[in-house]
Structures are given as structure tokens and as C-alpha cells.
C-alpha positions as CSV (number, residue, x, y, z in Angstrom):
1,X,-1.0,28.4,-11.5
2,X,1.7,26.5,-9.6
3,X,3.6,23.9,-11.6
4,X,6.7,22.1,-10.6
5,X,9.5,21.8,-13.1
6,X,11.4,18.5,-13.7
7,X,14.8,18.3,-15.4
8,X,17.7,15.9,-15.8
9,X,16.1,13.2,-17.9
10,X,17.8,11.7,-21.0
11,X,19.0,8.6,-22.7
12,X,21.3,6.3,-20.7
13,X,22.6,2.8,-21.2
14,X,21.5,0.0,-18.9
15,X,23.5,0.2,-15.7
16,X,23.9,3.9,-16.0
17,X,22.8,6.8,-13.8
18,X,20.8,9.9,-14.0
19,X,19.9,12.6,-11.5
20,X,16.5,14.2,-11.8
21,X,15.7,17.6,-10.3
22,X,12.4,19.1,-9.3
23,X,12.1,22.8,-8.9
24,X,9.2,25.1,-8.0
25,X,9.6,28.5,-9.5
26,X,7.7,31.1,-7.4
27,X,6.4,28.5,-5.0
28,X,7.8,27.3,-1.7
29,X,8.1,23.5,-1.2
30,X,8.4,24.1,2.5
31,X,6.2,21.9,4.7
32,X,5.2,19.6,1.9
33,X,6.3,16.1,1.2
34,X,7.4,15.8,-2.4
35,X,6.9,12.7,-4.6
36,X,8.3,11.4,-7.8
37,X,6.1,9.4,-10.1
38,X,6.6,7.8,-13.5
39,X,4.5,6.7,-16.4
40,X,5.6,4.3,-19.1
41,X,3.8,4.0,-22.4
42,X,0.6,2.1,-22.0
43,X,0.9,1.9,-18.3
44,X,-0.7,3.7,-15.4
45,X,1.3,6.3,-13.5
46,X,3.1,4.8,-10.5
47,X,4.6,6.3,-7.4
48,X,8.3,5.9,-7.3
49,X,9.5,7.8,-4.2
50,X,8.7,10.4,-1.6
51,X,10.7,12.6,0.7
52,X,9.3,14.4,3.8
53,X,9.9,18.0,4.5
54,X,12.2,17.9,7.4
55,X,11.8,14.6,9.3
56,X,13.8,12.4,7.0
57,X,10.9,10.2,6.0
58,X,11.1,8.5,2.7
59,X,9.3,6.0,0.6
60,X,10.5,3.9,-2.3
61,X,8.6,1.7,-4.6
62,X,9.7,-1.9,-4.6
63,X,11.0,-1.7,-8.2
64,X,13.4,1.0,-7.3
65,X,14.5,0.2,-3.8
66,X,18.3,0.0,-3.4
67,X,18.8,1.8,-6.8
68,X,17.1,5.2,-6.4
69,X,17.8,7.8,-3.7
70,X,15.5,10.8,-3.1
71,X,16.8,13.9,-1.4
72,X,15.9,17.6,-1.0
73,X,17.7,20.8,-0.5
74,X,15.2,23.0,1.2
75,X,17.5,26.1,1.0
76,X,17.4,25.7,-2.8
77,X,13.8,24.7,-2.9
78,X,14.7,21.6,-5.0
79,X,14.1,17.9,-4.7
80,X,16.4,15.3,-6.4
81,X,16.1,11.8,-7.5
82,X,19.4,10.0,-8.0
83,X,18.8,6.9,-10.2
84,X,21.5,4.3,-10.3
85,X,21.8,0.9,-12.0
86,X,19.1,1.9,-14.4
87,X,17.2,-0.8,-16.3
88,X,15.2,-0.7,-19.5
89,X,12.0,-1.0,-17.4
90,X,12.8,2.3,-15.8
91,X,12.0,4.0,-19.1
92,X,9.2,6.4,-18.5
93,X,8.2,10.0,-18.2
94,X,9.1,11.1,-14.6
95,X,7.0,13.6,-12.8
96,X,7.3,15.4,-9.4
97,X,4.4,16.7,-7.4
98,X,3.7,18.2,-4.0
99,X,1.6,16.6,-1.3
100,X,-0.5,19.4,0.1
101,X,-1.9,17.1,2.8
102,X,1.3,15.8,4.4
103,X,4.7,17.0,5.3
104,X,5.8,13.4,6.0
105,X,5.9,10.4,3.7
106,X,3.9,7.3,4.4
107,X,6.4,4.4,4.9
108,X,4.6,1.8,2.8
109,X,2.6,3.6,0.2
110,X,2.2,6.7,-1.9
111,X,-1.3,8.1,-2.4
112,X,-1.4,9.8,-5.7
113,X,-4.6,11.8,-5.3
114,X,-2.9,13.6,-2.4
115,X,-0.4,15.2,-4.8
116,X,-0.9,18.4,-6.7
117,X,1.0,20.9,-8.8
118,X,2.3,18.3,-11.3
119,X,5.1,19.2,-13.6
120,X,5.3,18.5,-17.4
121,X,7.6,15.6,-16.7
122,X,11.1,14.6,-18.0
123,X,11.7,11.7,-20.2
124,X,14.1,8.9,-19.1
125,X,15.0,6.3,-21.6
126,X,17.2,3.4,-20.7
127,X,18.5,1.6,-23.8
128,X,21.6,0.2,-25.3
């Protein structure tokens, strides 16, 4: 069964940065848009960002715009999420997943049920 693998989480102080990675062992991410999601305790999972396969399309949730940057290295079959100016409210488990229905991101929304091959997640904790 295909499962993406997230890494790079950890404990960081407010204002700090982290870079998350999403890899896909044994599975090519080619032609799929890839999304990052997060779920904080007691809250629903929310879409954070998306990157298209090759057209440069991206999506950012309002809460992370201007602070997070998504990118992908297709040669390395890896997607990244650079998170800067982190806030305590960014604390969550972060997941990546592949959109098997689209190679481009929608500009104004992320539709979770289009995504598959969810990873186990990586914990991000922002605290002083």
C-alpha cells in the first residue's frame, strides 16, 4: 500500500522556522498535485498548501499565507514545506497526501477528499 512519508517536524520557538519534507518511497509523485494538511488537537484537519506537478500552481490557506512556502523537487520525488515565522497556533500534526484527480492546484481551495496515500504525519510544536 502506498504511503507518503513526512519528516522535519519538531519543537521550535515562536518566530522560528522548520522545513518539512514529503517523500514517496516506491511511488512516483509525477503528475499529481501534492498537498500539505495539518490537524491540531480537538480540531478538524485543514488544508495548508498545495503544489502542482509542473505548472507552478500553488495554494495557501489564509492562516499561512506569506509565512509558508511549498515547493517540490520532481527529480528527487520530494515535496517541501518551508515554514517561517511560526506561531503557537501552527502547532499540529502535519500530513502530506497526493491528489490523484489533479496535477494542478485549485487557486482558492483544497478539497481533502481528492487526496490519497496519506502519511503518518510529523509533529510540529511551536512553544517557548
